[in-house]
C-alpha positions in Angstrom: -42.9 25.8 2.6 -40.4 27.7 4.8 -39.2 25.1 7.3 -39.3 22.0 5.1 -38.8 23.3 1.5 -36.5 26.1 2.7 -38.2 28.8 0.7 -37.7 32.5 1.6 -40.6 34.0 3.4 -41.4 36.3 0.4 -41.6 33.3 -1.9 -43.9 31.4 0.5 -46.2 34.4 0.5 -46.2 34.5 -3.3 -47.1 30.8 -3.5 -50.0 31.2 -1.0 -51.4 34.1 -3.1 -50.9 32.3 -6.5 -52.4 29.1 -5.3 -55.2 30.2 -2.9 -55.5 33.9 -3.6 -54.6 34.5 0.1 -52.8 37.8 0.8 -50.4 37.0 3.6 -47.5 39.1 4.8 -44.0 37.9 5.6 -44.5 38.9 9.2 -47.6 36.7 9.4 -45.7 33.7 8.1 -42.9 34.4 10.6 -45.5 34.4 13.4 -46.9 31.1 12.2 -43.5 29.5 12.2 -42.7 30.9 15.7 -46.1 29.8 17.1 -45.8 26.3 15.6 -42.3 26.0 17.0 -43.4 27.1 20.5 -46.7 25.2 20.8 -46.2 22.1 18.6 -42.6 21.4 18.0 -41.0 22.3 21.3 -43.2 20.0 23.4 -42.6 17.1 21.0 -38.9 17.6 21.1 -38.9 17.7 24.9 -40.8 14.4 25.0 -38.4 12.8 22.5 -35.4 14.0 24.7 -37.1 12.5 27.8 -37.6 9.2 26.0 -33.9 9.1 24.8 -32.5 10.0 28.2 -34.2 7.0 29.8 -33.7 4.6 26.9 -31.5 1.5 27.5 -29.5 2.1 24.3 -29.2 5.3 22.1 -27.3 5.8 18.9 -25.3 9.0 18.4 -23.7 10.8 15.5 -22.9 14.3 14.3 -22.6 15.7 10.8 -21.5 19.1 9.4 -24.0 21.6 8.3 -23.6 25.2 7.1 -25.9 28.0 8.4 -25.4 31.7 7.7 -22.3 30.9 5.7 -20.5 29.1 8.6 -19.9 25.5 9.4 -21.8 24.0 12.4 -22.8 20.6 13.5 -26.1 18.7 13.7 -26.0 16.3 16.6 -28.4 13.3 16.4 -29.5 10.8 19.1 -31.9 8.1 18.3 -33.5 4.7 18.9 -35.6 2.6 16.5 -38.6 4.8 17.4 -37.5 8.4 18.0 -34.7 10.7 16.8 -33.6 14.0 18.3 -31.7 16.6 16.2 -30.0 19.7 17.5 -27.6 22.3 16.1 -24.4 23.8 17.5 -21.4 25.5 16.2 -19.3 23.1 18.2 -18.9 19.4 17.3 -17.6 18.1 20.6 -18.7 18.0 24.2 -20.2 21.5 24.1 -22.5 20.5 21.2 -23.6 17.4 23.1 -24.3 19.6 26.2 -26.4 21.9 24.0 -28.4 18.9 22.7 -29.0 17.9 26.3 -29.2 14.1 25.6 -25.8 12.6 26.2 -25.0 14.3 29.5 -28.1 12.9 31.1 -28.4 9.6 29.3 -28.9 6.5 31.5 -28.3 3.8 28.8 -25.5 2.5 26.5 -24.0 5.0 24.1 -23.5 3.6 20.6 -21.2 5.8 18.5 -18.3 5.7 16.0 -15.6 6.0 18.6 -15.1 9.7 18.4 -13.1 10.6 21.6 -15.5 13.3 23.1 -18.2 10.7 23.6 -15.9 9.0 26.2 -16.0 12.1 28.4 -19.3 10.6 29.7 -19.1 7.7 32.0 -21.7 5.4 30.4 -21.2 2.0 29.0 -20.0 2.5 25.4 -20.6 0.4 22.3 -18.9 1.0 19.0 -21.0 1.1 15.8 -20.1 -1.9 13.7 -21.8 -0.4 10.6 -18.9 2.0 10.6 -16.4 -0.8 11.0 -17.9 -2.8 8.2 -17.5 0.1 5.8 -13.9 0.6 6.9 -13.2 -3.1 6.5 -14.7 -3.0 3.0 -12.5 0.0 2.2 -9.4 -1.9 3.3 -10.4 -4.9 1.3 -10.7 -2.7 -1.8 -7.1 -1.6 -1.1 -6.1 -5.2 -1.3 -5.8 -6.2 2.3 -6.8 -9.8 3.2 -7.5 -9.7 7.0 -10.6 -7.5 6.8 -12.6 -10.3 5.2 -11.8 -12.5 8.2 -12.8 -9.8 10.7 -16.0 -9.0 8.8 -17.0 -12.6 8.9 -16.5 -12.7 12.6 -18.7 -9.6 13.2 -21.5 -10.7 10.8 -21.5 -14.3 12.2 -21.8 -12.9 15.7 -24.7 -10.7 14.6 -26.5 -13.7 13.2 -25.9 -15.6 16.4 -27.4 -12.8 18.5 -30.4 -12.4 16.3 -31.0 -16.1 16.3 -30.9 -16.3 20.1 -34.2 -16.2 22.0 -32.7 -13.8 24.6 -30.3 -12.0 22.1 -27.6 -12.8 24.6 -24.9 -15.4 23.7 -23.9 -18.1 26.2 -20.5 -18.0 27.9 -19.3 -20.8 25.6 -20.5 -18.9 22.5 -18.8 -15.7 23.7 -15.5 -17.6 24.3 -15.6 -19.0 20.7 -16.3 -15.6 19.3 -13.6 -14.0 21.4 -11.1 -16.6 20.0 -12.1 -15.9 16.4 -11.9 -12.2 17.0 -8.3 -12.5 18.4 -7.3 -14.7 15.5 -8.6 -12.0 13.0 -6.7 -9.3 14.9 -3.5 -11.4 14.8 -3.9 -12.0 11.1 -4.3 -8.2 10.6 -1.2 -7.3 12.6 0.9 -9.8 10.6 -0.4 -8.5 7.3 0.2 -4.9 8.3 3.7 -5.7 9.4 4.4 -7.3 6.0 3.0 -4.5 3.8 3.9 -1.4 5.9 6.9 -0.5 3.8 5.6 -1.3 0.3 2.0 0.0 0.9 2.5 2.7 3.6 -0.8 4.5 3.1 -2.9 1.4 3.1 -0.9 -0.1 6.0 -1.5 3.1 8.1 -5.2 3.0 7.6 -5.3 -0.7 8.5 -3.2 -0.2 11.6 -5.5 2.5 12.9 -8.5 0.3 12.5 -6.8 -2.7 14.1 -5.8 -0.5 17.0 -9.4 0.6 17.6 -10.7 -3.0 17.2 -8.1 -4.3 19.6 -8.1 -1.6 22.4 -11.9 -1.3 22.4 -12.8 -4.9 21.7 -15.4 -5.0 24.5 -17.2 -2.0 23.0 -17.0 -3.5 19.6 -18.6 -6.8 20.8 -21.0 -5.1 23.3 -23.9 -6.1 21.1 
């Protein structure tokens, strides 16, 4: 009632009395929460952190959350099997250090390209779910090149999933790299053509193109 439904302690006590006839004080509920946190939750969280630190690939993100009337950040790290959440007032490296996952991680870090992640000397992979959303947004603004790039990324994904080893051959990687470069070239030509007439749209497209170009190895890491 308190930790999942976010009810005040007094309301939780009222529900326990109304439902079960149990007379429970707010202090008792607080003790239950603290005891569960210490004896049940904390060991599980520590085990999850240990699994993530040694995982070959972990996915990272952070999202804003308000507590006590102030903005803070929930940092998440996960695999297909486990997820670790932690809270910090800071979004950047300090928050990652509080979480204790990224500074000790041994595997590939998958993220949205936010600069603080690159403070850590792991192999980095950029999240293409983010890129696909951005490409769709640019298509909705009328740009043509995003459809070409989206096709490259989705075709590459299908190739990887269809491979027994989920690793493309050198020849397949070369073909993919060529298509990727062609999509970038088409993008730069289109942005140059529209940058005066559609300044806002062109700026958003140019920013995405720059990331896809400079960090192409991280984009295609999968």
